[in-house]
C-alpha positions as CSV (number, residue, x, y, z in Angstrom):
1,X,8.1,9.4,-91.6
2,X,7.8,12.5,-88.7
3,X,4.7,10.1,-86.9
4,X,7.1,6.9,-87.1
5,X,9.9,9.3,-85.5
6,X,8.0,10.6,-83.1
7,X,6.9,7.2,-82.0
8,X,10.3,6.3,-81.5
9,X,11.3,9.2,-79.3
10,X,8.4,8.8,-77.0
11,X,9.4,4.7,-76.5
12,X,13.1,5.7,-75.7
13,X,11.9,8.2,-73.1
14,X,9.4,6.1,-71.5
15,X,12.0,3.5,-71.4
16,X,14.5,6.1,-69.8
17,X,12.0,7.6,-67.3
18,X,11.2,3.9,-66.0
19,X,14.8,3.2,-65.8
20,X,15.5,6.4,-63.8
21,X,12.4,5.4,-61.6
22,X,13.8,2.0,-60.9
23,X,17.2,3.5,-60.1
24,X,15.6,5.9,-57.4
25,X,13.4,3.2,-55.9
26,X,16.5,1.2,-55.3
27,X,18.7,4.0,-53.9
28,X,15.3,5.1,-51.3
29,X,15.3,1.4,-50.2
30,X,18.9,1.2,-49.4
31,X,18.8,4.5,-47.7
32,X,15.9,3.3,-45.6
33,X,17.9,0.4,-44.9
34,X,20.8,2.1,-43.6
35,X,18.9,4.9,-41.5
36,X,16.2,3.0,-39.5
37,X,13.3,5.1,-37.7
38,X,14.6,6.9,-34.9
39,X,12.6,6.1,-31.6
40,X,9.9,8.4,-31.5
41,X,9.9,11.4,-28.5
42,X,7.8,11.3,-25.5
43,X,4.8,13.2,-27.6
44,X,4.5,10.2,-29.8
45,X,5.7,7.2,-27.8
46,X,3.3,4.1,-27.7
47,X,3.1,1.1,-26.2
48,X,3.0,-0.4,-29.7
49,X,5.9,1.2,-31.3
50,X,8.3,0.6,-28.0
51,X,7.1,-2.9,-26.9
52,X,6.5,-4.7,-29.9
53,X,7.5,-8.1,-28.5
54,X,5.2,-7.7,-25.4
55,X,3.4,-10.9,-24.4
56,X,1.2,-9.2,-21.9
57,X,-1.2,-7.6,-24.6
58,X,-4.1,-8.1,-22.7
59,X,-2.7,-6.4,-19.7
60,X,-4.8,-3.1,-19.1
61,X,-2.1,-0.8,-17.8
62,X,-4.4,2.0,-16.3
63,X,-5.7,-0.4,-13.9
64,X,-2.0,-0.7,-12.7
65,X,-1.6,3.4,-12.1
66,X,-3.8,5.2,-9.4
67,X,-3.4,8.6,-7.9
68,X,-6.3,8.0,-5.5
69,X,-9.4,6.6,-8.0
70,X,-8.2,3.2,-7.4
71,X,-6.9,1.1,-4.2
72,X,-3.8,-0.9,-5.4
73,X,-3.1,-2.5,-2.0
74,X,-5.8,-4.1,-0.4
75,X,-3.8,-6.3,2.4
76,X,-6.7,-5.7,5.0
77,X,-10.3,-4.8,4.9
78,X,-10.7,-1.0,5.1
79,X,-13.8,0.2,4.1
80,X,-13.2,4.1,5.0
81,X,-10.6,3.4,2.1
82,X,-12.8,2.1,-0.6
83,X,-15.5,4.9,0.4
84,X,-12.7,7.1,0.0
85,X,-11.7,6.0,-3.7
86,X,-15.1,6.2,-4.7
87,X,-15.4,9.8,-4.0
88,X,-12.1,10.5,-5.6
89,X,-13.6,9.1,-8.8
90,X,-16.6,11.7,-8.6
91,X,-14.5,14.1,-7.8
92,X,-15.7,14.8,-4.2
93,X,-12.3,15.7,-2.6
94,X,-13.8,17.0,0.8
95,X,-15.5,13.5,1.4
96,X,-12.2,11.6,-0.1
97,X,-10.3,13.5,2.6
98,X,-12.8,12.8,5.5
99,X,-12.7,9.3,4.6
100,X,-8.8,8.7,3.8
101,X,-8.2,10.3,7.0
102,X,-10.7,7.7,8.8
103,X,-9.0,5.1,6.7
104,X,-6.1,5.9,8.1
105,X,-7.0,5.4,11.6
106,X,-8.2,1.7,10.6
107,X,-4.9,1.2,9.0
108,X,-1.8,3.9,10.1
109,X,0.8,1.7,8.6
110,X,-0.5,1.8,4.8
111,X,1.3,4.3,2.9
112,X,-1.2,4.3,-0.2
113,X,-3.8,5.8,2.4
114,X,-1.1,8.9,3.1
115,X,-0.3,9.8,-0.7
116,X,-4.1,9.3,-1.7
117,X,-4.8,12.0,1.0
118,X,-2.1,14.3,0.2
119,X,-3.5,14.0,-3.7
120,X,-7.0,14.9,-2.3
121,X,-6.2,17.7,-0.4
122,X,-4.6,19.0,-3.5
123,X,-8.2,18.4,-5.2
124,X,-8.3,20.4,-8.7
125,X,-5.5,22.9,-8.0
126,X,-2.6,23.2,-9.7
127,X,0.7,20.7,-8.8
128,X,3.6,19.0,-9.7
129,X,3.5,15.7,-11.0
130,X,5.9,12.4,-9.8
131,X,5.2,8.8,-9.9
132,X,6.6,5.8,-7.8
133,X,7.0,2.3,-9.8
134,X,6.6,-0.6,-7.0
135,X,5.9,-4.1,-7.2
136,X,2.8,-4.7,-5.0
137,X,1.4,-7.6,-7.1
138,X,4.8,-9.8,-6.3
139,X,6.2,-7.9,-3.5
140,X,3.5,-6.1,-1.3
141,X,5.8,-5.5,1.5
142,X,8.8,-4.0,-0.1
143,X,6.2,-2.0,-1.8
144,X,4.7,-0.4,1.2
145,X,8.4,-0.1,2.4
146,X,9.3,2.1,-0.6
147,X,5.8,3.9,-0.6
148,X,6.4,4.7,3.1
149,X,9.4,6.8,2.3
150,X,7.7,8.4,-1.1
151,X,4.6,9.4,1.6
152,X,6.7,11.0,3.7
153,X,8.7,13.0,1.4
154,X,5.4,14.1,-0.1
155,X,3.7,14.9,3.0
156,X,6.6,16.9,4.3
157,X,7.0,19.2,1.0
158,X,3.3,19.9,0.7
159,X,2.6,20.7,4.9
160,X,5.4,23.2,4.3
161,X,3.8,25.1,1.3
162,X,4.6,22.7,-1.3
163,X,7.5,23.5,-3.9
164,X,7.8,27.0,-4.5
165,X,4.1,27.2,-3.3
166,X,2.9,24.2,-5.8
167,X,2.1,21.4,-4.3
168,X,3.3,17.4,-5.0
169,X,0.9,15.1,-6.2
170,X,2.0,11.6,-6.6
171,X,0.7,8.4,-8.9
172,X,1.5,5.0,-7.8
173,X,2.0,2.3,-10.3
174,X,2.2,-1.3,-9.8
175,X,4.8,-3.2,-12.0
176,X,4.4,-6.4,-10.4
177,X,8.1,-6.7,-10.7
178,X,7.9,-8.2,-13.9
179,X,9.4,-6.8,-17.0
180,X,7.1,-6.7,-19.6
181,X,4.3,-4.6,-17.0
182,X,6.8,-2.6,-16.0
183,X,7.6,-1.5,-19.5
184,X,4.1,-0.9,-20.3
185,X,4.1,1.4,-17.0
186,X,7.1,3.0,-18.0
187,X,5.6,4.1,-21.7
188,X,2.5,5.2,-20.0
189,X,4.5,7.4,-17.4
190,X,6.7,8.7,-20.5
191,X,3.3,9.5,-22.2
192,X,2.0,11.4,-19.2
193,X,3.7,14.7,-20.2
194,X,2.8,16.3,-16.6
195,X,4.7,13.1,-15.0
196,X,8.3,14.8,-14.0
197,X,10.0,12.0,-12.4
198,X,9.8,8.4,-11.4
199,X,10.7,7.2,-8.2
200,X,11.6,3.2,-9.1
201,X,11.9,0.2,-9.8
202,X,12.9,-2.4,-7.6
203,X,14.8,-5.3,-8.8
204,X,17.9,-4.3,-10.7
205,X,16.0,-6.2,-13.8
206,X,13.1,-4.3,-14.2
207,X,14.9,-1.0,-13.8
208,X,17.4,-2.2,-16.6
209,X,14.8,-3.2,-18.8
210,X,12.8,0.1,-18.5
211,X,16.1,2.5,-19.1
212,X,15.7,2.4,-22.7
213,X,12.1,3.8,-22.4
214,X,13.0,6.6,-20.0
215,X,15.9,7.8,-22.1
216,X,13.9,8.0,-25.2
217,X,10.8,10.1,-23.3
218,X,13.6,12.1,-21.5
219,X,12.0,11.3,-18.2
220,X,14.1,10.6,-15.0
221,X,14.0,7.5,-13.0
222,X,15.8,7.1,-9.6
223,X,15.9,3.8,-7.9
224,X,16.0,3.4,-4.5
225,X,16.7,-0.2,-4.3
226,X,18.5,-1.4,-7.6
227,X,21.9,-2.3,-7.0
228,X,23.4,-4.1,-10.0
229,X,26.6,-2.3,-11.4
230,X,25.5,-2.5,-14.7
231,X,23.2,0.2,-14.2
232,X,26.3,2.7,-14.0
233,X,26.2,4.8,-16.9
234,X,23.6,3.1,-18.6
235,X,21.6,6.1,-19.1
236,X,21.8,9.8,-18.1
237,X,18.2,9.6,-17.3
238,X,18.6,6.7,-14.5
239,X,20.0,7.6,-11.3
240,X,20.0,5.8,-7.9
241,X,20.2,6.6,-4.0
242,X,21.2,3.2,-3.1
243,X,24.9,2.4,-3.4
244,X,25.8,-0.4,-6.2
245,X,26.8,-3.9,-5.4
246,X,30.3,-2.8,-5.9
247,X,30.3,-0.9,-2.6
248,X,28.4,-3.8,-0.8
249,X,30.6,-6.5,-2.0
250,X,33.7,-4.6,-1.0
251,X,32.5,-3.9,2.7
252,X,31.4,-7.8,3.3
253,X,34.7,-8.9,1.6
254,X,36.8,-6.4,3.7
255,X,34.9,-7.5,7.2
256,X,35.5,-11.3,6.2
257,X,39.1,-10.8,5.4
258,X,40.1,-8.3,8.1
259,X,37.8,-8.5,11.1
260,X,36.8,-12.2,10.7
261,X,40.4,-13.1,9.6
262,X,39.0,-16.1,7.5
263,X,40.2,-16.5,3.5
264,X,38.1,-19.2,2.1
265,X,34.2,-18.8,1.2
266,X,31.7,-20.5,-0.6
267,X,29.1,-18.2,-2.6
268,X,25.3,-19.0,-2.8
269,X,23.6,-16.9,-5.6
270,X,20.7,-17.0,-8.3
271,X,22.1,-16.9,-12.1
272,X,18.7,-15.8,-12.8
273,X,18.7,-12.6,-11.5
274,X,20.6,-9.7,-12.4
275,X,21.1,-8.5,-8.8
276,X,22.2,-11.7,-7.3
277,X,24.8,-12.2,-10.2
278,X,26.1,-8.6,-9.8
279,X,26.7,-9.1,-6.0
280,X,28.4,-12.4,-6.4
281,X,30.8,-11.2,-9.1
282,X,31.7,-8.2,-7.3
283,X,32.3,-10.2,-4.2
284,X,34.1,-12.9,-5.8
285,X,36.5,-9.9,-7.0
286,X,36.7,-8.1,-3.7
287,X,38.1,-11.3,-2.1
288,X,40.7,-12.4,-4.8
289,X,41.9,-8.7,-5.0
290,X,42.0,-9.2,-1.0
291,X,44.2,-12.2,-0.7
292,X,41.2,-14.8,-0.1
293,X,40.0,-17.7,-2.2
294,X,36.3,-18.5,-3.4
295,X,36.4,-22.2,-2.8
296,X,32.9,-23.4,-4.3
297,X,29.9,-21.3,-6.0
298,X,26.1,-22.7,-5.9
299,X,23.2,-21.6,-8.0
300,X,20.3,-21.2,-6.2
301,X,17.9,-21.6,-8.9
302,X,19.2,-24.8,-10.1
303,X,16.2,-27.3,-9.9
304,X,18.7,-29.8,-8.1
305,X,20.0,-27.7,-5.7
306,X,20.3,-29.3,-2.0
307,X,21.0,-27.3,1.0
308,X,22.5,-30.1,2.9
309,X,24.5,-31.3,-0.2
310,X,26.0,-27.9,-1.0
311,X,27.0,-27.2,2.6
312,X,28.6,-30.5,3.0
313,X,30.7,-30.0,-0.5
314,X,31.8,-26.7,0.7
315,X,32.7,-27.7,4.4
316,X,34.6,-30.6,2.4
317,X,36.5,-28.0,0.4
318,X,37.5,-25.9,3.6
319,X,35.2,-23.0,3.3
320,X,35.4,-20.8,6.4
321,X,32.3,-18.3,5.1
322,X,29.1,-18.8,3.5
323,X,28.1,-15.7,1.5
324,X,24.5,-15.6,0.6
325,X,24.3,-13.4,-2.6
326,X,20.3,-14.4,-2.9
327,X,17.7,-12.5,-4.1
328,X,14.1,-12.2,-2.9
329,X,12.8,-15.5,-5.3
330,X,15.6,-17.6,-3.5
331,X,15.5,-16.2,-0.3
332,X,14.0,-19.5,1.1
333,X,16.5,-21.7,-0.4
334,X,19.6,-19.4,1.0
335,X,17.8,-19.7,4.4
336,X,17.6,-23.7,4.3
337,X,21.5,-23.4,4.0
338,X,21.4,-21.0,7.5
339,X,19.3,-23.9,9.2
340,X,21.4,-26.9,8.0
341,X,24.8,-25.2,8.7
342,X,23.6,-24.8,12.7
343,X,26.3,-22.0,12.9
344,X,29.0,-24.0,12.2
345,X,30.3,-21.4,9.3
346,X,30.3,-17.7,9.4
347,X,27.5,-16.1,6.9
348,X,27.5,-13.0,5.3
349,X,24.6,-11.7,3.1
350,X,23.4,-9.2,0.6
351,X,20.9,-6.7,1.3
352,X,17.7,-8.7,0.0
353,X,18.5,-11.2,3.1
354,X,17.4,-8.1,5.1
355,X,13.7,-9.0,5.4
356,X,11.6,-10.2,8.8
357,X,11.3,-14.0,7.0
358,X,15.2,-13.9,7.7
359,X,15.0,-13.2,11.4
360,X,12.0,-15.6,12.0
361,X,13.2,-18.9,10.0
362,X,17.0,-18.2,10.9
363,X,16.4,-17.4,14.2
364,X,19.2,-19.0,16.4
365,X,20.9,-20.3,13.6
366,X,21.4,-17.1,11.5
367,X,22.8,-15.6,14.9
368,X,26.1,-13.3,14.1
369,X,25.3,-13.4,10.6
370,X,26.5,-10.0,8.8
371,X,24.1,-7.9,6.2
372,X,25.3,-5.1,4.2
373,X,22.3,-2.6,4.1
374,X,22.6,1.1,2.9
375,X,20.9,2.4,6.0
376,X,19.5,1.3,9.2
377,X,17.6,3.1,11.6
378,X,19.9,2.8,14.6
379,X,22.4,4.4,13.0
380,X,20.7,7.6,13.1
381,X,18.2,7.2,15.6
382,X,17.8,11.1,16.5
383,X,17.7,12.5,12.9
384,X,14.3,14.2,11.6
385,X,13.5,11.2,9.2
386,X,13.5,8.9,11.9
387,X,11.3,10.9,14.3
388,X,8.7,12.0,11.5
389,X,8.9,8.5,10.4
390,X,8.1,7.0,14.0
391,X,5.2,9.5,14.2
392,X,3.8,8.7,10.7
393,X,3.8,4.9,10.8
394,X,3.8,4.2,14.4
395,X,6.9,1.9,14.0
396,X,10.1,1.9,12.5
397,X,11.5,1.8,8.7
398,X,14.0,0.2,7.3
399,X,16.5,1.1,4.5
400,X,14.2,0.6,1.9
401,X,12.0,3.6,3.1
402,X,15.0,5.4,3.8
403,X,16.5,5.6,0.1
404,X,12.7,5.8,-1.5
405,X,12.4,9.1,0.8
406,X,16.1,10.2,-0.6
407,X,15.0,9.5,-3.8
408,X,12.0,11.6,-3.6
409,X,13.6,14.6,-2.1
410,X,16.2,14.5,-4.8
411,X,13.1,15.0,-7.1
412,X,11.7,17.8,-5.3
413,X,14.8,19.6,-5.2
414,X,15.6,19.2,-8.8
415,X,11.7,20.2,-9.5
416,X,12.6,23.4,-7.6
417,X,15.4,24.1,-9.4
418,X,13.6,23.8,-13.1
419,X,10.2,22.0,-13.3
420,X,10.2,20.5,-16.7
421,X,11.8,17.0,-17.5
422,X,15.0,18.0,-18.9
423,X,15.5,20.6,-16.4
424,X,14.8,17.6,-13.7
425,X,17.7,15.8,-15.7
426,X,20.2,18.5,-15.5
427,X,19.8,19.6,-11.7
428,X,20.7,16.2,-11.0
429,X,23.5,15.9,-13.2
430,X,25.1,19.0,-12.0
431,X,28.3,18.9,-10.0
432,X,26.9,21.2,-7.5
433,X,23.4,19.2,-7.2
434,X,23.1,18.2,-3.2
435,X,20.2,17.6,-0.8
436,X,20.4,16.2,2.6
437,X,18.5,13.0,2.9
438,X,17.5,10.5,5.3
439,X,20.8,8.9,5.0
440,X,22.8,11.7,4.6
441,X,24.0,14.3,1.7
442,X,22.4,13.0,-1.6
443,X,24.4,13.7,-5.0
444,X,25.0,11.9,-7.9
445,X,28.3,10.9,-9.8
446,X,28.2,11.2,-13.6
447,X,27.8,7.6,-13.7
448,X,24.5,8.1,-11.8
449,X,25.5,6.3,-9.2
450,X,25.5,7.8,-5.4
451,X,28.8,8.0,-3.9
452,X,28.1,6.4,-0.2
453,X,28.9,3.6,1.8
454,X,27.0,0.7,3.2
455,X,25.9,0.0,6.9
456,X,26.9,-3.5,7.9
457,X,24.2,-5.1,10.8
458,X,24.5,-8.3,12.7
459,X,21.7,-10.6,13.8
460,X,21.8,-10.5,17.3
461,X,19.1,-11.8,20.2
462,X,16.9,-8.9,20.9
463,X,13.3,-7.6,21.6
464,X,12.6,-4.3,19.2
465,X,11.0,-7.0,16.8
466,X,8.4,-9.4,16.7
467,X,10.7,-11.8,16.8
468,X,13.6,-13.6,19.3
469,X,16.2,-11.6,17.1
470,X,16.9,-8.5,15.3
471,X,19.5,-7.0,13.1
472,X,21.6,-4.4,14.9
473,X,24.9,-2.4,13.1
474,X,27.9,-3.4,13.5
475,X,30.3,-0.7,15.3
């Protein structure tokens, strides 16, 4: 009898235990559903956890980064540069210095050489490390323009003894102006704990795509190029030294309404570009608020786009002004519009129109076009930045170099205040932060934006370039 009762008790106990286990398992699963696993911090962030949907899985990101052990820019044959790179690989810094110096004599305009030379001079000594992410694989000229600014700032600080006696080292990354590559580059930089800040990226879309990665890794990125209004306040770890499209669009709209005294515009933009869409939208708003009217909007990315057809439609709609809110990928189509216009309607343009190609292709038909850019060398011809730039590069630099210089200067000043990732972010965010740069005082709004205006330039006949025309500041 006792044995039967004991068996009955054991069975009941087992049933109760299994029920409790089932309830507990269900509660645990519900808790897991309600609380997703947070994104890892910098120490454990990996390409797998962050970029699960990345399609470029065969990409070797190591090949996209270099502090001198690999040449990322190979635009001209320069055996001295290659010999210097090989010397860096084996740690022969003295030979690398000698070869990089010789390489600069072959191609004085190559900023990658100067950055690697500065790195080689540091050798194995203690240094502060930053990175610059540029679109070498897709926009090599734009990449060089950015690198010239970074190289100049690094060269200047290291010549004067470094940051409180510690030199600045720079890693160059080629993000190819491609979102998946850029995200992998960002993850790699976040995981290199010694990197204290990043100068980059180029296109607004790319900077936006990498924002969450820099935020999660608590690594500051300062873009000298990305102007989309979507970046404003997007992350407290992302800043920019270039004014947003809000500023440029209003300057162009104001010029159209007040100086040209014309009130009807047709806008050309690329719907696939965040930058182009941002500039178009801000211009439309600014013109409307100023009492003007947008007659037509044309999408340059439309496979059926016709420059001649779009222009004729704009003229029939009584447009007086053509606004080119193009990006670099659709610049050729925008320049077709300039050619077929034959100076009939006034033309305005965003900063991506500011290229040698516009002067070369547009030439006389582009005469009097007004373009909004952040900085022009003729606006401050006697500044220390301009003088040093002319000496280093044996020629003039443009706004992309100046704003990249400013981004590097901002990081240098922040590192001087507190040489840690969070320290850099706190320094840049402080209301008391400021430093003088190529384009004036650098200070940031709580949104991460720089509080600064733009420079309007006009295409005029001139002899300062290799073309028949040049960009000159509008008084």
